[in-house]
C-alpha positions in Angstrom: 245.9 -2.7 2.9 242.9 -3.2 0.9 241.0 -0.1 -0.5 237.4 -1.6 -0.1 236.2 1.0 -2.0 233.3 3.7 -1.3 230.5 2.7 0.5 226.8 4.6 2.1 226.1 4.4 5.4 222.0 4.0 6.0 220.8 4.9 9.0 217.6 2.5 10.0 215.2 3.7 12.4 212.1 1.3 13.6 210.7 0.5 16.8 209.3 -2.8 16.0 211.9 -5.4 15.8 210.1 -7.5 13.2 210.4 -4.0 11.0 214.3 -3.7 11.2 214.5 -7.3 10.6 213.0 -6.7 7.3 214.6 -3.6 6.7 218.0 -5.3 7.6 217.4 -7.7 4.9 218.1 -5.1 2.5 221.8 -5.6 2.9 221.1 -9.3 2.0 220.6 -8.4 -1.5 223.5 -8.8 -4.0 225.0 -5.2 -5.2 224.2 -4.7 -8.4 227.6 -3.4 -10.8 227.9 0.0 -10.5 226.0 0.2 -7.6 227.6 1.5 -4.1 227.5 -1.3 -1.4 225.7 0.2 1.6 226.5 0.1 5.2 223.6 -1.0 8.2 223.4 1.9 10.8 220.7 0.9 13.4 220.0 4.0 15.4 217.6 6.3 17.0 216.3 10.1 16.3 217.9 11.2 19.4 220.9 10.0 18.1 220.9 11.5 14.3 219.3 14.7 16.1 222.2 15.0 18.2 225.1 15.0 14.9 225.2 10.8 13.8 226.7 11.0 10.7 224.6 9.5 7.7 224.3 9.6 4.3 220.9 8.3 4.1 218.3 7.2 6.8 215.2 5.3 6.5 212.7 6.1 9.2 209.6 3.6 9.7 207.3 6.4 10.1 204.6 4.1 11.3 206.4 3.6 14.6 207.1 7.0 15.1 203.5 8.0 15.2 203.2 8.3 11.7 203.8 12.3 11.4 205.7 14.7 9.9 206.6 16.4 12.6 210.2 13.9 12.9 210.8 14.2 9.4 210.7 18.3 9.8 212.8 17.5 13.1 215.3 15.4 11.2 216.0 17.9 8.3 216.4 21.1 10.4 218.8 19.7 12.4 220.9 17.5 9.2 219.7 18.8 5.8 222.1 17.2 4.1 220.5 13.8 4.8 217.9 12.2 2.0 215.3 10.6 4.0 213.4 7.6 2.7 210.0 7.2 4.8 208.2 3.5 5.0 204.5 4.6 6.4 200.9 3.1 7.1 199.8 1.6 3.3 197.1 3.1 1.5 197.3 6.8 3.7 198.0 8.9 0.9 198.0 12.0 2.6 200.2 11.3 4.9 202.6 10.4 2.0 202.2 14.1 0.5 202.7 15.5 3.8 206.0 13.6 3.8 207.4 14.4 0.8 205.7 18.1 0.5 208.2 18.1 4.0 211.6 17.1 2.3 211.4 13.3 2.3 213.0 12.0 -1.3 211.2 8.3 -0.8 207.3 6.9 0.6 207.1 3.6 0.7 204.2 1.5 1.9 204.7 -0.9 5.2 204.5 -3.6 3.0 206.5 -2.9 0.2 208.7 -6.2 -0.8 212.3 -5.9 0.1 213.8 -5.2 -3.6 210.9 -2.3 -4.4 212.8 -0.9 -1.2 216.0 -1.0 -2.9 215.1 0.2 -5.8 213.5 3.4 -4.1 217.3 3.7 -2.6 218.4 3.6 -6.1 215.9 6.1 -7.2 217.2 8.5 -4.1 221.0 8.0 -4.3 220.1 9.1 -8.2 218.5 12.4 -7.0 215.4 10.5 -7.9 212.1 11.1 -5.3 211.1 7.4 -5.2 206.9 6.8 -4.2 203.8 6.0 -6.1 202.5 7.4 -9.3 199.5 8.4 -7.5 201.5 10.3 -4.8 203.5 12.1 -7.1 201.0 13.1 -9.3 199.2 14.6 -6.2 202.1 16.5 -5.4 202.7 18.2 -8.3 199.0 19.1 -8.1 199.2 20.5 -5.4 202.6 22.5 -6.2 200.9 24.2 -9.2 198.6 25.8 -6.7 201.7 27.4 -5.5 202.5 31.0 -7.1 205.1 30.7 -9.1 207.3 34.2 -9.6 210.0 32.5 -12.0 207.1 32.2 -14.4 208.3 35.5 -15.6 211.4 34.4 -16.4 212.7 33.5 -19.9 212.1 29.4 -20.7 214.7 27.5 -21.2 215.9 25.8 -24.1 215.2 22.0 -24.3 216.0 19.3 -27.3 213.6 17.3 -29.0 214.7 14.6 -26.2 214.7 16.4 -23.3 210.7 17.5 -24.2 210.2 13.7 -24.7 211.4 12.8 -21.2 209.6 16.0 -20.2 206.5 14.7 -20.9 207.1 11.5 -19.5 208.1 12.7 -16.5 204.7 14.9 -16.4 203.4 11.3 -16.6 204.6 10.7 -13.5 206.7 7.9 -14.6 210.3 6.6 -13.7 213.1 7.0 -14.9 212.8 2.9 -15.4 209.4 3.2 -17.3 211.2 6.7 -19.6 214.1 4.7 -20.5 211.7 1.9 -21.7 209.6 3.7 -24.1 212.6 5.7 -25.2 214.8 3.3 -25.9 217.5 4.3 -24.2 219.3 3.4 -21.0 218.6 4.6 -17.3 221.6 6.3 -17.6 220.9 7.8 -20.2 217.6 9.0 -18.6 219.0 10.0 -15.3 221.8 12.3 -17.5 219.0 13.9 -19.4 217.0 14.8 -15.6 220.2 16.1 -14.7 220.6 18.9 -17.3 216.9 19.6 -17.1 217.1 20.4 -13.4 220.3 22.4 -14.7 218.5 24.4 -17.0 215.2 24.9 -15.2 217.4 25.5 -11.4 215.9 23.0 -9.8 216.6 20.0 -7.3 214.4 17.2 -7.7 211.8 15.9 -10.1 209.1 17.1 -8.3 210.1 20.6 -8.3 211.3 20.2 -12.0 207.5 18.9 -13.4 206.3 22.0 -11.6 207.8 24.4 -13.3 207.7 23.0 -16.8 203.8 22.2 -16.2 203.6 26.3 -15.7 205.0 26.7 -19.1 203.8 26.3 -22.5 207.3 24.8 -23.7 205.6 21.2 -25.3 
């Protein structure tokens, strides 16, 4: 029996056959070296809520009524799913709302398929994928929330970790950080992981929130 290796199940939800066909073309892209192949699973919100086993899920929110209600419902029942949302272009309020609700990515409806695939790769690496303006707005919103952890002792960071933090606070992606520092994207991913462990945060938005409130830089 041939071992085909690990695979990632990626659910696709859209009531539009045209949008669904566009999303399905993700799987026509070649699998890059070091990346885990994706398996498409066309499904519906009721199937997901009923317990359909998935690793990741792309939700065409435009077809679902452009409301974060569906995100809350899915993550309440299936908290382990990493959710990527495709929504109306230019609706920044909605984008901030869905990321705040727990989605790991927000993409405009007209996003090119290679951009969607890059967003999937970012989410698989544990990052949040969204336009920089959305990440900046989300950080600003989070900064208005009281944080009792400010009384805790600040983490000790290396000079390189401080450089990475400075760029994260500018809403730079891992790829952009790697280019700025002259290191590999994998190295940046490792730095971000260490920073999350040191700060007790679970994603780069909360990491940025944590570090913005501390005079370490």
